[in-house]
C-alpha positions in Angstrom: 152.8 147.5 55.5 153.0 149.6 52.5 150.0 152.0 51.9 147.7 151.1 49.7 146.9 154.1 47.5 151.2 155.0 47.5 151.0 151.9 46.1 148.3 152.2 43.1 149.8 155.3 42.5 153.0 154.1 41.8 151.6 151.5 39.3 149.8 154.0 37.4 153.1 155.8 37.0 155.0 152.8 36.3 152.2 151.4 33.5 151.8 154.6 31.9 155.8 154.8 31.5 155.8 151.6 30.2 152.7 151.7 27.9 150.7 149.1 29.6 147.6 148.8 31.4 148.0 148.6 35.4 146.0 144.9 35.0 148.9 143.9 32.4 151.7 145.3 35.0 150.6 143.2 37.7 150.1 139.9 35.3 146.3 139.6 35.4 145.7 139.4 32.3 147.3 138.1 29.0 147.4 139.6 25.6 144.7 137.7 24.0 141.3 139.8 24.9 138.4 137.4 25.7 136.5 138.8 23.3 139.1 137.6 20.7 137.6 133.9 19.0 141.1 131.3 18.5 140.8 129.7 15.4 143.1 126.1 15.2 144.5 126.1 11.6 143.6 123.2 9.5 146.2 121.1 8.1 145.9 119.9 4.6 145.3 116.1 4.2 146.4 114.3 1.0 143.7 112.6 -0.6 142.4 109.1 0.5 144.1 109.7 3.8 142.5 109.3 6.8 141.8 112.3 9.3 142.4 112.3 12.9 139.1 112.2 13.8 137.9 109.3 11.5 141.4 107.2 12.7 140.3 103.7 14.4 139.9 104.0 18.4 142.9 101.4 18.3 145.6 103.7 16.7 144.8 106.2 19.7 146.8 105.6 22.8 144.8 104.7 25.9 145.8 107.5 27.9 147.7 110.3 26.1 149.9 112.4 28.0 148.7 115.8 28.6 150.4 118.8 27.1 152.9 120.8 29.2 152.7 124.5 28.4 155.6 126.2 30.0 155.1 129.6 31.3 157.3 132.4 32.5 156.5 133.6 36.3 154.7 136.6 36.7 157.5 139.2 38.5 155.3 141.7 40.6 156.4 145.0 41.4 156.6 146.3 44.7 158.5 150.0 45.3 160.3 149.3 48.5 160.1 152.9 51.1 163.5 153.7 52.5 163.2 154.5 56.2 165.4 157.4 56.7 163.4 158.3 60.0 165.8 158.9 63.2 165.2 158.4 66.6 164.1 161.6 67.3 160.8 162.4 69.4 159.3 165.4 70.7 156.3 167.0 72.5 154.2 169.8 71.0 152.0 172.1 72.3 151.4 175.6 73.9 152.6 176.8 75.9 155.3 174.5 77.1 157.3 176.1 79.4 156.1 173.8 82.4 156.9 170.4 79.9 158.6 167.3 82.2 158.4 165.4 79.1 161.6 165.3 78.0 163.2 164.2 81.6 160.8 161.1 81.5 160.8 159.7 78.0 165.1 160.2 78.4 164.9 158.0 81.3 162.6 155.6 79.6 165.0 155.4 76.4 167.5 154.6 78.8 166.0 151.8 80.2 165.6 150.3 76.7 169.0 151.0 76.1 168.0 153.1 72.9 170.1 156.4 72.0 167.1 158.9 71.0 166.1 162.2 71.8 163.7 164.3 72.8 162.6 167.5 72.3 159.8 169.9 73.7 158.6 172.1 70.7 156.5 174.9 71.6 153.7 175.1 68.8 150.4 177.9 69.0 147.7 176.3 67.4 148.2 178.7 64.0 150.9 177.1 63.6 150.8 173.8 63.6 150.4 173.0 60.0 154.1 174.2 59.9 155.0 171.8 62.4 153.8 168.7 60.7 155.6 169.4 57.6 158.8 170.0 60.0 158.5 167.0 61.8 158.0 164.8 58.6 160.5 166.7 56.4 163.1 166.4 59.9 162.9 162.2 59.8 160.9 162.0 63.0 160.0 158.9 64.3 156.8 160.4 66.6 155.6 162.7 69.0 153.3 163.7 71.9 150.8 166.1 71.8 149.3 168.3 74.7 147.1 171.6 75.4 145.6 172.8 73.1 146.4 170.6 69.9 144.8 167.4 71.1 141.9 168.0 69.1 142.8 169.9 65.6 145.7 167.2 65.3 143.6 164.9 64.2 143.3 166.5 60.6 146.6 165.6 59.5 146.2 162.0 61.2 146.3 159.1 58.6 144.6 156.0 61.0 143.7 156.1 64.6 143.4 154.2 67.2 140.2 152.7 69.5 140.8 155.1 72.3 141.4 158.4 70.5 138.6 157.4 68.0 136.3 157.3 71.0 137.7 160.3 72.8 138.0 161.9 69.5 142.0 163.3 70.9 145.2 162.3 70.0 148.0 162.9 72.6 150.5 160.5 70.9 151.6 159.8 67.3 153.8 157.5 64.9 155.4 158.5 61.6 155.7 155.7 59.3 158.5 155.0 57.0 155.7 156.1 54.1 155.5 159.7 56.3 151.5 158.4 57.1 150.9 159.2 60.7 148.7 157.3 63.1 147.1 158.7 66.0 147.0 157.0 69.9 145.2 158.1 72.8 147.3 156.6 75.5 145.9 159.3 78.5 142.7 156.7 78.9 145.2 154.0 79.7 147.2 156.6 82.3 143.9 158.0 83.8 142.5 154.6 84.6 145.5 152.6 85.7 146.2 156.0 88.4 142.9 155.5 90.0 143.4 153.6 93.4 142.3 150.0 93.7 140.2 150.1 96.8 138.4 153.2 95.1 135.3 151.2 92.9 134.0 153.2 90.2 131.0 151.6 89.4 128.0 153.1 89.9 129.3 156.3 91.2 128.8 160.0 89.6 131.8 162.0 88.1 132.3 165.5 88.1 134.8 166.5 85.0 135.9 170.0 85.5 136.7 171.0 81.3 135.7 169.6 78.0 139.0 169.9 75.9 141.2 166.5 75.0 142.0 165.6 78.5 138.3 165.6 79.7 137.6 163.5 76.8 140.1 160.9 77.4 138.7 161.0 81.4 135.3 160.4 80.2 136.1 157.8 78.0 138.2 155.9 81.3 135.2 156.8 83.4 132.0 155.9 81.4 134.5 152.3 80.6 134.6 152.0 84.4 130.7 151.5 84.9 129.9 155.3 86.7 126.5 155.5 86.1 126.2 159.3 85.3 129.1 162.2 84.2 128.6 165.7 84.6 131.0 168.2 82.5 131.4 171.6 84.3 132.3 173.6 80.8 132.7 177.9 80.0 130.0 177.2 77.5 127.6 174.3 77.4 126.7 174.9 73.4 130.5 174.0 72.4 129.8 170.7 74.6 126.8 169.5 73.1 128.3 167.9 70.2 130.8 166.1 72.9 127.3 165.0 75.1 125.7 163.8 72.1 128.7 161.4 70.8 129.4 160.3 74.7 125.6 159.1 75.1 125.3 157.2 71.4 129.1 155.0 72.6 127.9 154.8 76.2 124.2 154.5 76.3 123.9 153.4 79.6 125.7 156.3 81.2 124.0 159.5 81.9 125.8 162.5 80.5 125.0 166.4 80.8 127.1 169.7 80.9 126.7 172.6 83.4 128.3 176.0 83.4 131.8 176.0 85.6 131.4 179.1 86.9 128.1 178.6 88.6 129.2 175.8 90.8 127.7 175.7 94.4 126.8 172.2 95.0 128.4 169.1 94.7 127.3 167.3 97.1 126.0 164.3 94.4 129.7 163.6 93.1 131.9 161.0 94.2 135.0 161.3 91.6 136.0 165.2 91.2 137.9 165.4 88.2 140.4 168.8 86.9 140.9 168.5 83.1 141.7 172.2 82.3 145.0 173.9 82.9 143.9 176.0 86.0 146.7 175.2 88.6 149.2 174.5 86.1 153.2 175.9 86.7 154.3 178.3 84.4 150.0 179.6 83.7 148.1 179.8 86.8 150.2 177.7 89.2 148.0 180.3 92.3 144.8 179.3 90.9 141.6 176.7 91.8 138.9 175.8 89.4 136.8 175.1 92.5 137.2 177.2 95.0 136.8 175.8 99.0 133.4 176.4 99.8 132.4 174.3 97.3 134.2 172.0 97.2 133.4 171.4 100.8 130.4 170.0 99.7 131.7 166.9 98.7 130.5 164.0 100.3 133.1 162.1 102.7 134.7 159.7 100.9 135.1 161.4 97.4 138.1 161.5 95.3 139.3 164.6 93.9 141.5 164.2 91.0 143.8 166.6 89.0 145.4 165.4 85.7 147.9 168.2 86.5 151.7 167.0 87.2 153.5 170.0 87.4 153.1 171.1 90.5 152.4 167.6 91.9 150.3 169.1 94.7 148.5 172.2 93.0 146.2 174.1 94.8 143.0 172.1 94.3 144.6 169.0 95.8 146.0 170.6 98.8 142.3 172.3 99.7 140.9 168.5 99.1 143.6 167.2 101.5 142.9 169.9 103.8 139.1 168.9 103.7 140.0 165.1 104.2 139.3 163.9 101.0 141.5 161.3 99.0 143.0 162.6 96.3 145.3 161.5 93.0 147.4 163.8 91.3 148.7 163.5 87.5 152.0 161.9 87.9 151.2 158.2 87.9 148.3 159.4 84.8 151.3 161.0 83.1 153.8 158.2 83.4 151.5 155.7 82.4 150.4 157.3 78.6 154.6 158.3 78.5 155.5 155.1 78.8 152.6 153.5 76.6 153.8 155.8 74.2 157.5 154.3 74.1 156.1 151.3 73.9 153.9 152.4 70.5 157.4 154.4 69.1 159.6 151.0 70.2 157.8 147.7 70.1 159.0 147.5 73.8 158.1 148.2 77.5 160.3 151.0 79.0 161.1 150.6 83.0 157.8 153.0 84.3 159.7 152.6 87.8 162.6 154.7 86.2 160.7 157.0 84.9 158.4 157.8 87.5 162.0 158.0 89.4 163.4 161.0 86.9 160.3 163.0 87.2 160.1 162.8 91.0 163.7 163.9 91.3 163.1 167.6 89.3 159.4 168.1 90.8 
């Protein structure tokens, strides 16, 4: 559908060029102004003649035929925007040395029979403006967004979907033919679908490590799944206050609090612990864990440890949790789920998630 603002600007330019008003161009007004009075021309009657008003009733037709006025149809003006975009897609973020997005997306496009390219474009935050211009000017149809750009990219988006609005984070963008952009958050769907069916979240207490874009998506997914409390563990509590206030407003039945991540000592009240920080990610800090073994041991038995990192598929955190007998979930299924949803947004068709997962596991 044509962008309304672009259409109005087009009409204004066209009207100015033709020397008419925008309303006349749309065909919404006639050439006679409402203030003008229309006077019928008076005919001169010969002396002694009877005027039409004075004619006897029997001289008048019983049912005078209605007068039909022929008018030319009004033509509407709607500019056509040529779709010059190509089947080009990419992921932006920084750093991206670990990214395997191209592997699963190529498998997804192949399952749909679409010849498309998917690039990995490292984009430091300070170059985000130039990157957005580049994508628009080079006919890309859409792109994914990852750390640390899921929040700042919203500054360039014209419209967002429900989950992106609630999570205040965007991981998928479609570029429309008129160069406007709509942002989505498919991480919420991917996160929820990766949790085992036999793990009931209702009434549980969740602990989330980090408060970035992935944490926003995880908290929305968990609150939407009826947990009773979410505890954020962060490096900066003051910086998380806005997130807490917002989530309390959106999900009034859920309790939200923030704690200093460096001072984690006791996790005995946590039923599901989620790591959304990059700690443990390949190429950044693969040999590190956001929570050390002594603190992890305080989780109650039956707890679930969920790391959204997919590369490596078994992070140090997950290895420690498995060692201690906890249930674990890695980021593979979440990664596949969000990618499949992104391709459906771009193409209007659902790719084969099994083939996408096989392609990913072959390279992990």
